[in-house]
N, C-alpha and C positions, 0 to 999 in steps of 0.2 A: 509406511500405510500411515503418517504424518499429510502427505501429500494428498492421500488422495479422500481423506478424512476431509481436507480444507474445502478439496473442489466439491462435494458434499455438501460443506456448510457446514462443516464442523467448526474447528477449532481455526483458523489464520495464520499463528502460529505453529512452525515448525519447531518445537524445543528444541530438538536433537539436534537435529540443521543448525539455528541459532547458536547453539550451544558452543558447536564446532568450530563456530567462524570466531568464534574469543577463545579458543585455545580452554573451554569447558569451563570460562570464570563466572560465576553467577552473576556477583558484583557488577563486572562490568559490561555483560548482557542488559541488568537491569539499570544501567549508567543511560545505559541507551536506547532506551524503553522511555526511558523518563523523554531523553532529548527526544523522541519521533514525536512522546506524548503531548510535551510542550508546543509543538510541531505541527503536530497533523491538523488542526483544523483549519491554521493558514492555507497551508498544501493543497487543501481541498476546497478550501473559499476560493481558489489562485486558479482552481479548473475548472469551479464550476461557474466559476465569472468568465473566463473562457467559453463554456459551453455558451453560455446562455448569450453574451456575446459574436457567436458563430467568428473567434477569431482565432484561424490556424497557428498562427506563431505564439498565441501564447499558453496555447493548449498542446502544442512539441515539447516547451518547456517547462509549463509547470508537469506536464507528464510525467518527463524525464527526470524534473529530479524524484516526485513521488517513489518513479520505480525501482531509483538508485537508492531509498530510504529503505522502502521495503526488503531491498532483496536481503537487507541485513536478518531478518526476522525471515526469511525460507517463508515469505506469504509468499506463495507460486499462485495463487486467485489473481491476487489484487498485483502481484508483477504484471500479469500475461496483462487484466483490464486494463494497464498502466502504460504497457507497450503498447496494448490496441489502440488506446486514445492518443498517446504517441503519434503512432505510425496513421491517424488518421489526421492529426494536423499539422506531419510532417508532407502527408501526399494532397492537404488544400480539403479534403473530402468529408467532411461531416456530415453524413446524409444521417449514418447511424449514430451519431454520438449520446442521445438520448437514454436509449436503453442500457450503449454499455457504461456511460457514467453512471447510471442509474441503479447499476451492478455494483459500480466499482464505491459509492457510497455504502454500501450494506459492509462490501468486507472490509473498508477503513473501519466502521465499528464493529466489526467482530472482532478485528485486528487490535484495536484500541482496548478495547472488551481483555481480552485477552494478554495483553501485555500491563493492564490492571494490574491483573490477577498475580503475574508474575512478579512487579516490582512490589509488590506486598508479602511476597514471601520474605524468609527471616531463612 
């Protein structure tokens, strides 16, 4: 059900899946979350710059990087949006890039919020 909640706009983090990927180690998941949080703004800026510049190669590369990072957290909707942007960049067709990017920004914000809550747990 966590993936369905993510798609509907609830939590972007699939906690059970994310924990399973680190062998149930909450501290390790929190460390990975902190790493993501320290780099997510830069990754989002790179994607935004490539969208604004209409640079398909940079979009392919930056969306691919984000996609790999968010897969650790089971953030399915964000993963799918990153993949869509990556494919647009790879195909060189940025026709629908703006609405997808806007959705991606919203999902990044949700995941960041979820991860800040996760890292605050004891």
